[in-house]
N, C-alpha and C positions, 0 to 999 in steps of 0.2 A: 679266884682260880683254884680248882681242886685237882688232885691226882686221881686218875681213874684206876681202880684196882684191877689186877690181871683177870680176875674172874668175870669182869664185865667187858673184856676185850671183844667178845663175840657180839655183844650189843652194839659196840662202836662199829665193828666191821659191817654189821647190817645197815648202819646209817650211811656208810660211805660207798657210793656207787662206783667211783673211779678215783684212783690215787696212784702215786709212784709206788714201785715195788717195795721200797724200804718200809713203807707204811704197813702193807699187808704182812711183811716179814716180821715186824714188831708184833702186830696183832695175832699172828700165828705162833708167837713165842719162838721164832727161829733165831732172831738176834735180839739183843737187849735194847730196850728203849723205854720211853716214858710217854704216857698219854695224859694231857691236861684237858680239863673241861671248864666251862663257865659255871656250871651248876650240875646238880644230880640229874638234870634232864638231858645233859650232854648235847646242848644245842650248838655250841661253838667248841671246836676242838683244836688243840695244838699237839701234834705228835712229833717226837724227836728221837733221833738215834743218839747213842753215846758219842758218835763221831762228829756231831754238830749239824746234822741235817734236820730241818724242821718242815712240817707240812701243816698248813692251816686250812680248816674247812668248816662248814656249817653256816651259822648266822653271823654276818660281819657287822651287825649293828650294835653289838655290845661294846661300848666305849671302854668300860673298866677292863674287859678282857684284852682289848687291843693295847691299852696302856701297860698292862702287865707283860705283854709280849715285847713291847719296847724296852721295858726294864730288863728282861732276859737278854735282849740284844745288847744293851748297854753293859750289862755284867759280863757277857761273853767278850765284848770289845775290850773292857778293862783288864780281863784276864788273858787276853790275846788268844782266845779260843775261837774255833770256827763257828760261824753262824750263817747257814745257807737256808733261806726260807723259800719253800715251794708253795705255789697256789695255782689252782686251775679255774678259779672263779673270778670273772672281771670285777665284781663288786668287792671282793677281798683285795684285789690288786689296787683298786682306787683307795680303799681304806688304808692299806699298807703305805701307799705313797703319801697319804695325808699325815698319818701318825708318825712315820719315820722321818718326816721332814727331809726327804730325798737323801738320807744318809746311806741308803743301800744302793749298790750298783745293780742294775737290772740286766738279766740275761734271759733271752727267749730260747726255749728249748722245744724240740719236736718230740712228741710221743707217738711212735709209729704203730700202725695196726698190722698184724701178721696175716698174710694171705696164704693159706695152706696150699691152695691149688697152684698159685704162681710158684711157690717153693718146690712142690713136687714135680712141676713140669719144666723146671729150669735145667739147662745142660750142666752136668757135673763132671769134674775132672776125675780121672782114675785115682783111687786111693793107693794103688800099688806104687805110685811114684813117691810116696811120702811115708814117714814113720810117725803115725799119729797115735798118741797114748793118753790114757786118763792121768791127770795130774796126781802125784803122790807127794809125800813129805820130801823125798829126795829132790823132786823136780822144783818144789818151792824153794828149797835151800840153794838150788842152782838155777834160779829162774831168770827169765829175760827182763821182766818188769814187775810182776806181781809177787812180791817177796813177803816175808813174815810180817813186816811192818804194815803192809797193805791189808793182810787178813786180820791183824790185830785191830786195825782202825775200823774196818767195815763189818767184820764178823765177830769181833771180840777176841778171837784166837784162831790160830791155824787149825787147831784140833776141831773146832766147831765147823769150820769150812770143810775139812776133810770128811767129817761125819755127815754134814747136811747139804753141802754145796755141790756145784757141778764145775768141772774144769778139764780141759783137754789142751794138749800142746803138740806141736810139730817139732821133730828133732832132725838135725843134720849130724849123723853119728850120735854123739852124746850131747851135742850143743842144742839147747832149746832156741828155736828161731821164730816161733809164733805161738801165741797163747790165746785161749778164749775161756773166760771164767765167769761165774755168776757173781757180779759185784753185790747183788742183793737177790734174795730168793724167798718165796713163800710157798705155801702148799700148792698154789695154782699157777704161779708165775716165776720166771727166772730172767733177770735182766743181764744182758751180755756185756762184758767188758773185754776188749780185744786189742792186741798189740802184735806187730810183726817187726823183727829186726830190720833196721834200715838197709842192711846189705842184701836182704832177701825180698824186698818189696817189688811188686810188679810181677810176681810169679804165681799169684793166685793162692798163696798160703793162707791168707786171712779167710778166704771163702772156704777152703778145705777144713780148717779147724773150726770155723763157725758152723759148717754143715754137721760136723760130728757133734757139736754142742746141741744144735737144734734137733737132730735125730734122737739124741738121748732124751731131750725134753719131751718130744712127741711120744716116745715109747713109754714114758712115765706119766702121761696125761698132764704135762706142765706146758703152759703157753709161753714160748720165748718172747722176750720184749727187747726192743731196740729203742734207744733214747740218746739224743745228742743235741748240742747247740745248733741253732739254725745256720750258723756260719761254717759249720764243719762239713764242707762239701764232700770230702773223702769218705766220711762216715755215712753221709746221706746216700752217696752213690753205692757204697758197699751194701748198705741195708736194703736198698731198692733191688739190687741183684739177688738178694737172699729172700725176697718176698715180703719185705716190710714196706708198707706204703706210708708216705708222709701225709699229714693232714692237709 
């Protein structure tokens, strides 16, 4: 296994047709991460964030490469570090199950597709009823859910997020009651992470703040992305209302 130099990230990006947003975020040098390959031909690839998210793609037949992934997993386990492995290829899924000897818990996730026509034609609530603002440092320091620790984990720092990320919040006076931020973002995509205070749910706040997020993305030629576990019915329903279609 070799480490791919940053100057070759564009080569890797051309090889990957579809991947989680954190992968393209690394390849676009927006967040820090590491790209490993089986050889200088880059036929098998393991891409990881500093927060412990991994994505595997390419040719799953390289047994030596697979065994090295297992060693990375074992090392993470021993150090009590996060190890979450993503794969969109059935052949890789089978290989992972074989080599990890069922040590990994499996979670199935939906990667939604965004339908711009559905989004534009949906009925929207009046923005006059809410105080919706772009998230700044003060808001992060007085956040509902997405605090400095969150941005340190997924963005490397709060400053990196404020410079390169997208975030909006709804306030009741000075209290933040709903937030929508880009958990990951690349040049072309922004994945939405959203939360609403339990006392304010059922009022449409999640839709309002998500719309602000999506509108911003569209005005900057960024495709919004929605992603969740298959059992997260609330997220699936909200995403569907916003024009995201489940597979």
